Each structure stands twice: as C-alpha cells, then as structure tokens.
C-alpha positions, 0 to 999 in steps of 0.5 A: 349636559343633557340626558335621555332616558328611554324605556319600553314600559313603565310599571308601578311596584304592584305591576299596574300601569301608572296614570298621569297623576301617578307620574305627577303630570298635571293635565289642564282641565282634568278633574283631579279629585272630588269631595262632597259634604252634606248637612241633613239637620233641619235648622230654623234660620231667623237671622237677617245677617248671614249665619253658617248653615252647617254645610261645608267641605274641605279640599286640599288642592294638589297644585296651586294652579288648580281651580276648584269648581263648587256646586251647592244644593240647599233645601229651603222652606219658609213658613212666612214671607221673606227673601232668602240670601245665600253666600258661598265662602272659601274660608272667610272670603265670600266667593258667590252671594245671591242677596235676595235670590228668591222671594217666598210666600207662606209654606214655600219650598225650594232647592237653591242651587249655585255653582262657582269656579274658584281660584284658591291658589293654594295647596293648603286644606281649604274649607268651602261653606254655605251661609244663609239669611232671611231678608225682610222676613216674617216667620221662619226660614228652615233648611233641610225640612224636605231633604238634606243639602249638599256641597260638592267641590272638584279640583280641576287641573290648571 
C-alpha cells in the first residue's frame, strides 16, 4: 500500500518556512555547519618529535556520509635554523602531514596554511588538532609570536 501526502504549505511551529535541514534533507555538497578553534598563546617548540600545539576544534557531524573540510593557519617564528613539520590529526590519526614543509633561517616568520577534505564516517564528536615539530633544529621555533593560529572545520553533506 502506498500513501500520498499533499499539502499547499509547510510551516514550522513559529510560522517560519522550514529549510532543507529542518526537514532532514541532506543536499550533497551543502555546508551543514562550520566550527572554528583558535590558539593565541605564544609557545616555544624545541621537540624534533611531533607535539600538540593547543590548536584544536571539535565537530559532531550530522551524517556519517558527510565530509569534513579542515583549514589551518599556524603562525610560526624561528630564532635559529631549522625545518618546521606540521601534522593535522583526526583524533589520534594523522590525516595530513608536511614533514619538512618549510626551511627557515634566523628570525623568520611565516603562516603555514594547510587544507584537507576528510571522510570521518561518523556522527560522533570528532576532534581535529594540529601538531608541530622542529626538524634539524638549532634555536627555538615559536608559534603565535605575531598573531594567533586558527583551525576551521566545515561539515559538507555527502
């Protein structure tokens, strides 16, 4: 047996017109939510192994078929010589790494920007975070000397 429902107008309880999201419609490619994290504390990094920067964000995808687009901007400074490595993780899993992404000379500043389209396949709260290291280093690498760092995640309907 099939049923047909015909209506002239749909309204929310407050009288507003419902959106596709209100009706539970998942339109592929649509941005469903945007969450931003920031870390503004100036922090010295001397480790040649990856260490957490304090830059992270949590998103709870609405659909397991969604993609998550990750954008990071990390403000860096080196008062020696070295190469900066940056790693983006979903939980404890690396999803994008730039080993030796940038070589620096004394007193160099830069903004390391990275993007990744991830497929977490979950509707559970998911943490994305940024780690750094200072390869072949002399001196100290510092983050956030000249500004704060950001990580933005966008859920894209799949």
